[in-house]
VOBA-1610 file (N, C-alpha, C; in pm, whole numbers, padded with zeros to 5 digits, always signed):
BEGIN
Met-02537+02784+00028Met-02427+02707+00025Met-02441+02660-00141Asp-02317+02610-00191Asp-02306+02608-00324Asp-02407+02511-00294Asp-02488+02456-00469Asp-02533+02319-00482Asp-02452+02202-00525Lys-02331+02252-00588Lys-02245+02134-00576Lys-02163+02097-00398Tyr-02209+02124-00331Tyr-02188+02105-00184Tyr-02256+02021-00097Met-02368+01994-00164Met-02493+01988-00098Met-02485+01846-00144Ser-02533+01782-00020Ser-02524+01627-00030Ser-02668+01565-00166Lys-02642+01447-00168Lys-02683+01429-00287Lys-02783+01263-00291Leu-02732+01251-00095Leu-02832+01131-00064Leu-02899+01115+00044Ser-02995+01066+00085Ser-03076+01110+00200Ser-03028+01069+00384Pro-03101+01201+00425Pro-03012+01173+00562Pro-02995+01080+00617Thr-03055+01016+00588Thr-03035+00849+00659Thr-02894+00802+00598Val-02876+00748+00472Val-02765+00752+00421Val-02666+00807+00468Asp-02659+00970+00479Asp-02519+01049+00471Asp-02519+00983+00662Phe-02594+01000+00745Phe-02601+00898+00899Phe-02515+00819+00870Trp-02525+00752+00822Trp-02479+00538+00816Trp-02329+00572+00753Ala-02327+00644+00659Ala-02189+00652+00597Ala-02068+00724+00705Gly-02146+00867+00780Gly-02060+00911+00872Gly-02014+00854+00966Met-02125+00731+01012Met-02082+00592+01135Met-01973+00516+01092Tyr-02026+00463+01012Tyr-01904+00388+00954Tyr-01749+00454+00896Leu-01759+00591+00863Leu-01661+00641+00839Leu-01566+00659+01001Leu-01679+00720+01043Leu-01613+00750+01221Leu-01516+00595+01319Val-01610+00491+01249Val-01548+00373+01313Val-01420+00334+01205Ile-01410+00322+01103Ile-01288+00335+00982Ile-01162+00419+01092Ala-01149+00530+01105Ala-01122+00646+01185Ala-01022+00588+01285Leu-01163+00537+01349Leu-01088+00537+01517Leu-01004+00403+01493Leu-01065+00306+01374Leu-00994+00177+01386Leu-00819+00180+01334Ser-00799+00331+01260Ser-00724+00350+01186Ser-00596+00396+01268Ile-00651+00542+01372Ile-00587+00562+01464Ile-00506+00540+01532Phe-00592+00405+01598Phe-00535+00310+01703Phe-00474+00230+01667Gly-00517+00116+01517Gly-00375+00037+01495Gly-00261+00113+01430Asn-00232+00251+01378Asn-00167+00220+01283Asn-00077+00304+01446Ala-00143+00338+01536Ala-00089+00486+01623Ala-00013+00303+01690Ala-00079+00208+01697Ala-00002+00111+01772Ala+00124+00048+01779Val+00117+00023+01558Val+00210+00019+01497Val+00364+00090+01494Leu+00310+00231+01507Leu+00434+00354+01520Leu+00505+00309+01650Val+00388+00293+01757Val+00490+00244+01897Val+00551+00132+01915Ser+00480+00009+01865Ser+00581-00103+01846Ser+00714-00088+01795Ala+00741+00024+01672Ala+00839+00023+01562Ala+00930+00153+01684Ala+00865+00234+01741Ala+00984+00271+01834Ala+01009+00236+01918Arg+00943+00128+01998Arg+01038+00015+02112Arg+01123-00053+02015Arg+01099-00094+01944Arg+01240-00144+01925Arg+01320-00059+01785Leu+01297+00046+01801Leu+01361+00163+01636Leu+01528+00037+01653Thr+01573+00015+01753Thr+01745-00018+01727Thr+01707-00093+01652Leu+01647-00248+01685Leu+01674-00301+01620Leu+01574-00357+01460Leu+01501-00231+01414Leu+01458-00223+01313Leu+01577-00255+01219Lys+01529-00284+01088Lys+01613-00342+00963Lys+01549-00258+00821Ala+01627-00203+00821Ala+01652-00091+00703Ala+01464-00111+00626Pro+01422-00209+00558Pro+01335-00219+00524Pro+01170-00175+00561Glu+01182-00219+00713Glu+01107-00212+00808Glu+01022-00086+00817Leu+01142+00001+00755Leu+01081+00171+00766Leu+01034+00218+00665Leu+01038+00126+00591Leu+00830+00147+00463Leu+00758+00116+00465Thr+00764-00041+00637Thr+00621-00036+00710Thr+00585+00044+00749Val+00718+00113+00861Val+00656+00221+00951Val+00675+00377+00907Asn+00684+00380+00723Asn+00647+00470+00670Asn+00492+00479+00612Leu+00464+00340+00544Leu+00309+00336+00497Leu+00215+00333+00651Ala+00241+00251+00812Ala+00125+00337+00895Ala+00168+00487+00892Val+00285+00615+00869Val+00252+00708+00867Val+00127+00789+00753Thr+00187+00721+00652Thr+00032+00764+00514Thr-00110+00711+00632Asp-00115+00593+00655Asp-00219+00577+00648Asp-00308+00657+00826Ile-00219+00717+00924Ile-00257+00726+01034Ile-00289+00912+01008Gly-00194+00946+00895Gly-00222+01094+00875Gly-00345+01108+00784Met-00348+01084+00677Met-00503+01043+00610Met-00640+01028+00710Ala-00578+00932+00806Ala-00712+00948+00890Ala-00722+01083+01014Leu-00618+01108+01010Leu-00658+01271+01086Leu-00652+01371+01024Ser-00644+01361+00944Ser-00597+01506+00817Ser-00745+01516+00745Met-00832+01378+00721Met-00909+01400+00639Met-01086+01362+00678Tyr-01043+01250+00745Tyr-01154+01133+00829Tyr-01280+01231+00896Pro-01228+01320+00967Pro-01282+01432+01078Pro-01377+01480+00968Leu-01342+01583+00881Leu-01368+01670+00810Leu-01478+01608+00715Ser-01491+01470+00617Ser-01570+01470+00577Ser-01690+01336+00656Ile-01669+01296+00836Ile-01759+01299+00887Ile-01824+01434+00922Ala-01782+01476+00974Ala-01816+01616+00988Ala-01999+01645+00909Ser-01893+01674+00814Ser-01975+01672+00687Ser-02086+01580+00596Ala-02019+01475+00645Ala-02181+01368+00686Ala-02292+01364+00719Phe-02279+01404+00855Phe-02410+01401+00952Phe-02460+01616+00972Asn-02344+01685+00854Asn-02432+01784+00828Asn-02494+01811+00717His-02486+01652+00675His-02580+01639+00573His-02518+01767+00405Ala-02403+01815+00474Ala-02359+01862+00356Ala-02233+01885+00391Trp-02169+01909+00275Trp-01951+01975+00291Trp-01963+02062+00361Ile-01848+02095+00431Ile-01834+02193+00568Ile-01722+02299+00453Gly-01662+02395+00496Gly-01619+02472+00430Gly-01587+02558+00296Gly-01743+02512+00210Gly-01639+02507+00069Gly-01555+02516-00035Asp-01536+02588-00064Asp-01420+02540-00159Asp-01233+02532-00102Thr-01226+02597+00007Thr-01117+02607+00088Thr-01111+02512+00141Ser-01171+02420+00236Ser-01184+02292+00282Ser-01163+02190+00167Cys-01249+02169+00096Cys-01205+02117-00071Cys-01172+02134-00097Leu-01042+02214-00113Leu-00911+02224-00205Leu-00843+02175-00102Tyr-00810+02164+00065Tyr-00754+02105+00156Tyr-00739+01944+00144Tyr-00888+01873+00157Tyr-00946+01740+00160Tyr-00854+01715+00016Gly-00862+01777-00080Gly-00805+01716-00211Gly-00649+01703-00195Leu-00596+01806-00148Leu-00499+01814-00145Leu-00441+01689-00034Met-00480+01715+00049Met-00474+01550+00145Met-00450+01405+00105Gly-00589+01392+00000Gly-00582+01276-00009Gly-00525+01248-00111Met-00450+01347-00228Met-00345+01284-00289Met-00280+01279-00247Ile-00150+01347-00163Ile-00055+01323-00114Ile-00045+01214-00023Phe-00114+01167+00017Phe-00146+01007+00088Phe-00161+00906-00001Ser-00249+00934-00080Ser-00290+00812-00169Ser-00149+00796-00216Val-00093+00914-00255Val+00007+00879-00411Val+00146+00824-00311Thr+00174+00826-00175Thr+00278+00792-00146Thr+00237+00683-00063Ser+00059+00634-00058Ser+00059+00508-00022Ser+00099+00391-00122Ile+00063+00436-00231Ile+00095+00332-00348Ile+00232+00316-00386Met+00352+00438-00392Met+00464+00440-00416Met+00502+00400-00350Thr+00497+00349-00184Thr+00540+00322-00076Thr+00552+00166-00067Leu+00443+00182-00116Leu+00411+00007-00190Leu+00455-00058-00274Ala+00501+00037-00422Ala+00577-00006-00507Ala+00760-00029-00505Val+00820+00028-00414Val+00934+00051-00350Val+00963-00103-00275Met+00836-00099-00118Met+00885-00196-00104Met+00858-00352-00136Gly+00788-00333-00254Gly+00859-00514-00350Gly+00954-00493-00398Met+00992-00332-00468Met+01141-00374-00506Met+01194-00414-00444Val+01215-00338-00295Val+01256-00422-00213Val+01334-00517-00160Arg+01195-00620-00114Arg+01177-00776-00072Arg+01203-00840-00155Tyr+01187-00733-00318Tyr+01243-00837-00448Tyr+01397-00883-00436Leu+01434-00763-00404Leu+01590-00743-00412Leu+01646-00817-00337Val+01589-00807-00191Val+01709-00870-00114Val+01690-01035-00042Thr+01481-01093-00090Thr+01488-01187-00120Thr+01535-01290-00193Gly+01631-01406-00068Gly+01723-01487-00141Gly+01902-01436-00197Ser+01970-01318-00139Ser+02025-01283-00160Ser+02115-01305-00050Pro+02257-01339-00098Pro+02351-01394+00061Pro+02356-01245+00116Pro+02338-01327+00258Pro+02388-01221+00387Pro+02510-01131+00288Lys+02646-01219+00297Lys+02715-01189+00288Lys+02783-01012+00125Thr+02708-01132+00016Thr+02768-01049-00099Thr+02653-00993-00148Gly+02525-01011-00117Gly+02439-00991-00178Gly+02352-00844-00143Ile+02228-00839-00213Ile+02235-00661-00158Ile+02184-00652-00049Lys+02180-00539+00018Lys+02158-00497+00152Lys+02184-00355+00170Phe+02041-00313+00209Phe+01965-00187+00231Phe+02038-00088+00333Gln+02073-00033+00338Gln+02120+00064+00511Gln+01978+00135+00522Arg+01934+00199+00684Arg+01876+00326+00658Arg+01885+00416+00620Arg+01997+00484+00557Arg+01994+00601+00493Arg+01943+00555+00334Thr+02008+00488+00289Thr+01911+00436+00177Thr+01751+00433+00177Ile+01747+00401+00263Ile+01551+00394+00284Ile+01565+00518+00299Ser+01605+00481+00375Ser+01490+00729+00410Ser+01511+00811+00337Ile+01649+00823+00195Ile+01617+00865+00114Ile+01569+00847+00031Met+01479+00715+00024Met+01396+00700-00094Met+01233+00692-00080Ile+01286+00701+00091Ile+01151+00730+00191Ile+01125+00889+00154Ser+01211+00978+00151Ser+01206+01118+00141Ser+01187+01147-00015Val+01176+01048-00079Val+01180+01149-00252Val+01058+01098-00274Ile+00973+00972-00187Ile+00840+00925-00261Ile+00734+01015-00158Trp+00769+01102-00105Trp+00732+01213+00010Trp+00711+01351-00075Met+00816+01381-00120Met+00788+01464-00266Met+00788+01433-00374Tyr+00742+01286-00404Tyr+00679+01297-00541Tyr+00518+01266-00516Gly+00486+01256-00427Gly+00328+01280-00389Gly+00337+01393-00372Ser+00411+01526-00293Ser+00364+01619-00249Ser+00350+01718-00389Leu+00464+01681-00499Leu+00458+01714-00670Leu+00346+01703-00708Trp+00274+01581-00747Trp+00124+01544-00762Trp+00069+01613-00744Ala+00032+01640-00609Ala-00078+01691-00514Ala-00072+01886-00556Ser+00027+01892-00533Ser+00090+02023-00574Ser+00012+02106-00779Phe+00002+02031-00811Phe+00019+02023-00964Phe-00155+02086-01015Pro-00259+02086-00935Pro-00338+02096-00971Pro-00346+02227-00863Leu-00334+02312-00796Leu-00250+02444-00763Leu-00193+02524-00819Leu-00124+02461-00940Leu-00056+02548-01022Leu-00101+02576-01151Gly-00201+02453-01162Gly-00338+02503-01296Gly-00289+02386-01392Trp-00247+02246-01309Trp-00246+02164-01413Trp-00339+02049-01346Gly-00447+02063-01343Gly-00548+01992-01340Gly-00667+02088-01215Ser-00728+02023-01167Ser-00823+02091-01014Ser-00823+01981-00975Tyr-00903+02025-00799Tyr-01022+01984-00775Tyr-01175+01996-00737Gly-01183+01930-00686Gly-01329+01934-00698Gly-01436+01819-00594Pro-01556+01835-00532Pro-01641+01746-00544Pro-01697+01621-00597Glu-01716+01559-00514Glu-01706+01415-00518Glu-01846+01442-00612Pro-01923+01296-00642Pro-02087+01297-00690Pro-02173+01326-00569Phe-02110+01272-00484Phe-02221+01311-00382Phe-02241+01405-00314Gly-02119+01419-00328Gly-02112+01643-00251Gly-02076+01597-00076Leu-02047+01483-00058Leu-02004+01491+00079Leu-01785+01452+00091Ala-01774+01499-00059Ala-01583+01476-00018Ala-01494+01525-00186Cys-01386+01548-00161Cys-01365+01609-00287Cys-01213+01510-00335Ser-01170+01547-00458Ser-01062+01451-00509Ser-01071+01553-00589Ile-00994+01442-00719Ile-00879+01540-00845Ile-01049+01556-00953His-01089+01641-01040His-01224+01653-01091His-01221+01544-01228Trp-01220+01451-01150Trp-01233+01337-01308Trp-01364+01382-01406Ser-01450+01432-01355Ser-01539+01453-01491Ser-01484+01555-01575Gly-01394+01597-01554Gly-01350+01763-01626Gly-01242+01688-01719Tyr-01276+01560-01731Tyr-01174+01536-01834Tyr-01181+01534-01963Gly-01301+01560-02019Gly-01367+01592-02146Gly-01361+01716-02160Glu-01350+01812-02053Glu-01363+01940-02074Glu-01264+02037-02113Ser-01136+01969-02106Ser-01021+02055-02189Ser-00887+01925-02170Met-00803+01997-02262Met-00666+01950-02273Met-00657+01920-02128Asn-00571+02083-02083Asn-00550+02075-01989Asn-00620+01947-01820His-00700+01905-01796His-00799+01807-01728His-00753+01681-01834Ser-00720+01659-01911Ser-00731+01482-02000Ser-00525+01501-02012Thr-00499+01552-01952Thr-00305+01544-01964Thr-00320+01489-01837Phe-00353+01578-01742Phe-00353+01560-01624Phe-00358+01429-01565Ile-00496+01400-01600Ile-00513+01317-01551Ile-00452+01157-01593Met-00462+01177-01752Met-00401+01072-01798Met-00283+01004-01729Thr-00188+01100-01750Thr-00061+01116-01711Thr-00053+01079-01526Leu-00138+01126-01438Leu-00161+01066-01336Leu-00139+00960-01285Phe-00245+00869-01383Phe-00295+00752-01349Phe-00196+00650-01436Val-00087+00704-01546Val-00027+00635-01577Val+00127+00613-01469Leu+00162+00714-01434Leu+00255+00753-01314Leu+00195+00725-01216Cys+00180+00717-01150Cys+00110+00749-01027Cys-00046+00575-00978Thr-00044+00533-01105Thr-00126+00370-00997Thr-00071+00297-01127Phe-00096+00362-01254Phe-00105+00201-01320Phe+00087+00130-01307Leu+00152+00218-01339Leu+00332+00171-01383Leu+00309+00125-01145Pro+00282+00172-01059Pro+00306+00133-00928Pro+00228+00047-00897Cys+00081-00028-00964Cys+00055-00126-00978Cys+00126-00251-01036Leu+00185-00186-01165Leu+00212-00366-01218Leu+00391-00367-01149Val+00428-00241-01052Val+00576-00311-01005Val+00521-00420-00909Ile+00424-00353-00817Ile+00350-00449-00724Ile+00330-00585-00732Leu+00304-00609-00827Leu+00224-00713-00900Leu+00361-00829-00923Phe+00424-00765-01013Phe+00529-00828-01030Phe+00634-00859-00926Thr+00701-00765-00882Thr+00760-00754-00710Thr+00708-00874-00670Tyr+00587-00895-00640Tyr+00536-01028-00545Tyr+00546-01145-00611Phe+00527-01143-00715Phe+00482-01307-00808Phe+00686-01326-00835Gly+00699-01233-00867Gly+00860-01242-00782Gly+00944-01352-00685Ile+00876-01233-00546Ile+00943-01268-00421Ile+00842-01443-00447Ala+00743-01475-00462Ala+00674-01537-00427Ala+00708-01745-00528Trp+00772-01636-00626Trp+00820-01765-00754Trp+00986-01800-00662Lys+01062-01696-00651Lys+01230-01719-00546Lys+01170-01779-00391Leu+01036-01789-00352Leu+01025-01875-00194Leu+00994-01997-00266His+00922-01977-00342His+00830-02217-00425His+00976-02246-00438Arg+01078-02190-00577Arg+01154-02310-00618Arg+01290-02318-00470Ala+01281-02191-00382Ala+01385-02218-00296Ala+01274-02356-00186Tyr+01180-02312-00183Tyr+01121-02425-00084Tyr+01129-02608-00146Gln+01162-02570-00286Gln+01174-02701-00336Gln+01274-02764-00361Ala+01394-02641-00365Ala+01548-02731-00304Ala+01526-02765-00224Ile+01469-02694-00098Ile+01436-02797+00067Ile+01378-02913+00052Gln+01275-02922+00032Gln+01255-03022+00000Gln+01294-03158-00053Asn+01364-03116-00209Asn+01465-03230-00253Asn+01574-03259-00197Asn+01645-03173-00129Asn+01745-03253-00023Asn+01703-03288+00122Asn+01600-03313+00150Asn+01540-03392+00247Asn+01535-03258+00422Phe+01493-03187+00368Phe+01444-03109+00491Phe+01343-03064+00501Gln+01313-03023+00609Gln+01110-03023+00674Gln+01150-02893+00710Tyr+01053-02815+00678Tyr+01041-02683+00708Tyr+00859-02630+00702Gly+00765-02696+00703Gly+00608-02681+00697Gly+00604-02643+00630Asn+00500-02493+00635Asn+00443-02389+00568Asn+00455-02279+00562Val+00624-02274+00578Val+00669-02161+00597Val+00661-02053+00451Glu+00675-02171+00315Glu+00664-02063+00207Glu+00526-02049+00188Lys+00417-02090+00286Lys+00287-02058+00259Lys+00206-01940+00347Lys+00287-01903+00464Lys+00293-01785+00532Lys+00319-01660+00458Ile+00460-01680+00406Ile+00523-01586+00354Ile+00464-01556+00250Thr+00444-01624+00182Thr+00390-01594+00068Thr+00217-01487+00088Leu+00135-01543+00213Leu-00003-01497+00281Leu+00045-01311+00282Met+00134-01323+00365Met+00208-01210+00400Met+00215-01106+00246Ala+00255-01203+00167Ala+00346-01082+00057Ala+00215-00956+00015Val+00107-01131-00061Val+00006-01068-00106Val-00120-00989-00001Met-00154-01005+00101Met-00177-00936+00163Met-00160-00787+00156Ile-00036-00818+00240Ile+00012-00640+00215Ile-00052-00605+00085Ser+00042-00624-00056Ser-00011-00565-00165Ser-00099-00584-00246Ser-00165-00704-00210Ser-00372-00716-00268Ser-00468-00619-00232Gly-00411-00577-00041Gly-00510-00571+00025Gly-00558-00399-00041Phe-00503-00306-00080Phe-00468-00160-00131Phe-00486-00182-00239Leu-00452-00259-00358Leu-00488-00246-00485Leu-00688-00273-00504Ile-00726-00395-00387Ile-00877-00383-00391Ile-00940-00338-00335Ala-00894-00237-00240Ala-00956-00084-00189Ala-00971-00048-00282Trp-00935+00022-00331Trp-00872+00151-00461Trp-00957+00103-00586Thr-00966+00013-00568Thr-00970-00025-00783Thr-01087+00015-00816Pro-01153-00031-00732Pro-01347+00008-00729Pro-01377+00158-00739Tyr-01278+00242-00663Tyr-01304+00336-00696Tyr-01244+00428-00793Val-01128+00373-00869Val-01045+00405-00946Val-01176+00385-01081Ala-01207+00279-01059Ala-01317+00225-01181Ala-01464+00341-01205Val-01454+00364-01108Val-01581+00427-01082Val-01545+00663-01088Ser-01418+00638-01069Ser-01394+00763-01126Ser-01341+00778-01275Phe-01319+00676-01367Phe-01332+00643-01467Phe-01403+00671-01556Trp-01529+00558-01539Trp-01638+00579-01548Trp-01690+00742-01580Ser-01696+00790-01468Ser-01716+00953-01478Ser-01639+01052-01576Met-01519+01032-01588Met-01434+01057-01677Met-01462+01099-01849Phe-01547+00938-01832Phe-01581+00908-01976Phe-01722+00921-02020His-01838+00944-01935His-01954+00947-01899His-02023+01080-01819Ser-01988+01190-01897Ser-02059+01289-01788Ser-02171+01367-01869Gln-02244+01294-01900Gln-02331+01359-01966Gln-02454+01342-01883Glu-02519+01398-01845Glu-02672+01368-01689Glu-02734+01213-01723Gln-02716+01216-01862Gln-02783+01055-01835Gln-02734+00945-01829Ala-02604+00934-01823Ala-02492+00846-01815Ala-02461+00842-01689Arg-02446+00930-01606Arg-02330+00925-01524Arg-02436+00828-01407Met-02354+00773-01287Met-02396+00704-01170Met-02507+00732-01110Thr-02531+00656-01059Thr-02669+00744-00912Thr-02555+00778-00808Pro-02564+00906-00710Pro-02471+00989-00590Pro-02503+00828-00468Phe-02556+00732-00486Phe-02525+00620-00358Phe-02408+00541-00431Val-02447+00509-00564Val-02330+00440-00637Val-02207+00436-00648Thr-02187+00571-00651Thr-02008+00669-00646Thr-01972+00676-00493Leu-02082+00672-00395Leu-02015+00673-00292Leu-01934+00531-00197Leu-02030+00427-00240Leu-01966+00260-00170Leu-01835+00276-00230Pro-01809+00323-00307Pro-01642+00273-00338Pro-01524+00375-00283Cys-01575+00534-00320Cys-01476+00608-00172Cys-01513+00529-00063Leu-01609+00493+00026Leu-01574+00429+00146Leu-01537+00295+00164Phe-01517+00213+00039Phe-01467+00131+00100Phe-01246+00172+00040Ala-01302+00253-00001Ala-01150+00278-00008Ala-01069+00332+00096Lys-01123+00401+00169Lys-01076+00441+00312Lys-01017+00339+00412Ser-01131+00238+00394Ser-01043+00101+00456Ser-00932+00024+00476Ser-00872+00102+00312Ser-00749+00053+00262Ser-00605+00131+00405Thr-00628+00176+00495Thr-00597+00265+00600Thr-00618+00168+00700Val-00669+00057+00767Val-00735-00016+00827Val-00638-00077+00863Tyr-00626-00201+00737Tyr-00602-00327+00772Tyr-00490-00332+00773Asn-00373-00275+00707Asn-00208-00304+00719Asn-00157-00331+00883Pro-00194-00221+01016Pro-00205-00277+01180Pro-00194-00425+01128Phe-00326-00488+01139Phe-00350-00614+01150Phe-00247-00693+01094Ile-00266-00681+00981Ile-00171-00767+00893Ile-00043-00737+00970Tyr+00027-00619+01022Tyr+00176-00592+01077Tyr+00164-00709+01199Phe+00087-00674+01254Phe+00069-00775+01403Phe+00069-00879+01374Met-00005-00959+01270Met-00032-01125+01272Met+00060-01211+01206Phe+00175-01116+01178Phe+00298-01194+01101Phe+00425-01134+01210Gln+00433-00995+01279Gln+00517-00915+01383Gln+00596-01088+01424Arg+00518-01134+01513Arg+00573-01246+01606Arg+00695-01358+01500Thr+00596-01456+01398Thr+00659-01503+01316Thr+00742-01532+01236Ser+00655-01399+01104Ser+00775-01384+01007Ser+00911-01340+01032Arg+00918-01295+01147Arg+01066-01301+01137Arg+01182-01328+01119His+01124-01457+01222His+01232-01548+01278His+01182-01653+01105Glu+01111-01671+01075Glu+01018-01766+00953Glu+01163-01759+00819Leu+01144-01668+00837Leu+01237-01561+00731Leu+01380-01554+00749Leu+01372-01548+00878Leu+01577-01539+00872Leu+01565-01696+00878Arg+01526-01771+00909Arg+01585-01945+00888Arg+01558-02003+00737Leu+01455-01950+00694Leu+01421-01976+00523Leu+01546-01894+00449Glu+01594-01814+00487Glu+01698-01762+00444Glu+01822-01845+00427Arg+01790-01891+00585Arg+01967-01967+00615Arg+01924-02069+00509Leu+01851-02119+00545Leu+01795-02263+00458Leu+01879-02304+00299Ile+01809-02139+00247Ile+01797-02113+00087Ile+01913-02140+00033Phe+02069-02083+00182Phe+02211-02109+00117Phe+02251-02217+00101Cys+02198-02292+00226Cys+02251-02434+00292Cys+02200-02495+00131Cys+02114-02481+00158Cys+02102-02607-00005Cys+02134-02520-00113Ser+02170-02453-00150Ser+02230-02349-00312Ser+02364-02334-00276His+02414-02407-00241His+02603-02443-00130His+02581-02605-00221Gln+02492-02685-00128Gln+02501-02835-00170Gln+02467-02854-00312Thr+02363-02774-00390Thr+02351-02779-00506Thr+02456-02739-00641Asn+02517-02669-00548Asn+02621-02594-00610Asn+02790-02720-00594Ser+02761-02843-00529Ser+02896-02857-00497Ser+02948-02945-00656Thr+03068-02991-00613Thr+03097-03024-00773Thr+03126-03191-00727Ala+03120-03257-00799Ala+03158-03400-00784Ala+03243-03432-00748Glu+03349-03421-00719Glu+03496-03384-00675Glu+03502-03343-00497Gly+03380-03272-00476Gly+03420-03238-00390Gly+03261-03274-00316Glu+03234-03453-00369Glu+03132-03518-00269Glu+03160-03562-00136Lys+03268-03564-00066Lys+03313-03613+00047Lys+03246-03521+00093Leu+03304-03354+00100Leu+03315-03252+00167Leu+03188-03265+00166Lys+03116-03299+00048Lys+02947-03200+00013Lys+02867-03273+00137Gly+02935-03382+00207Gly+02858-03432+00298Gly+02879-03403+00473Lys+02996-03341+00425Lys+02990-03254+00573Lys+02924-03132+00626Thr+02929-03085+00452Thr+02835-02976+00462Thr+02742-02946+00506Val+02693-03082+00457Val+02497-03122+00479Val+02500-03119+00662Lys+02582-03207+00713Lys+02610-03194+00850Lys+02649-03035+00898Val+02714-02998+00855Val+02717-02857+00954Val+02631-02750+00906Thr+02553-02772+00752Thr+02439-02699+00762Thr+02318-02692+00814Asn+02249-02865+00864Asn+02172-02832+00929Asn+02192-02821+01041Glu+02297-02798+01148Glu+02307-02771+01256Glu+02258-02547+01267Thr+02346-02537+01109Thr+02359-02388+01141Thr+02195-02367+01098Cys+02134-02424+01042Cys+01992-02393+00989Cys+01843-02391+01087Gly+01892-02518+01192Gly+01808-02593+01304Gly+01743-02641+01286Val+01772-02724+01193Val+01641-02784+01128Val+01696-02959+01199
//
């Protein structure tokens, strides 16, 4: 067997890495399958933006089913199984699902930002057809980037520890071909989507903060809804970034430190890779954690936002009518 596909770790480390991946795979498969079953049961009640959450579950379970069994078997085998062919397949699947996941999160952030605080009748409303087209474009975008190494721009190769494959990061300094591919990939598939995720969810938090202040200023009581919704947004958006940031950092280190004496030990490169795999597990837990409460609270908060907005924008001439409006909106908002 080619030496590059031999594990650079001890058999004990390989065994526990395999056990860890096995647990992650099972949790991911069952958790995301539960999300898909839940979505299927209430298919007619699903709002258009919720299709993005379903798509995220599809990418997570797809990664767990198509990639994890190969890496688990390789860990227990103490060597990569399948050689160049399986390495190419693994890298291809990893690129498709990872790019699709982060782009889904970016689009999810933009959609949520646009609909948060928008009036039901006059504001932005996304139809299922529109979201379906977005999802199709996301998958085509991920597939396009995954196919570039097959067409000669960039390449796939084994990870430094020898039990997984991905983009050939250490080839950054070897040729202009690898350098341009890796930097373009980083900008268009990592940096810009992360900026979108961060700015949109900060924008959502700011909108909710102002809405909650308006509610308090108008003597409405609504408990901790702002905290709950903001927490849900932060958990969904930051979880993916936290899981993948160490892997990206290590990958960049290997790009600029290809010399043997400057390379990290195989065990150090293994840990971020294992940590990144956890990104397929936590989304189902977040989904079910907020499924029962967040949907009802979002609807109530939306009504409260527009009730307060209507009162705030009332003119002095309509002061008498404003009192009547408060009475009506109090009943409408269920306060």
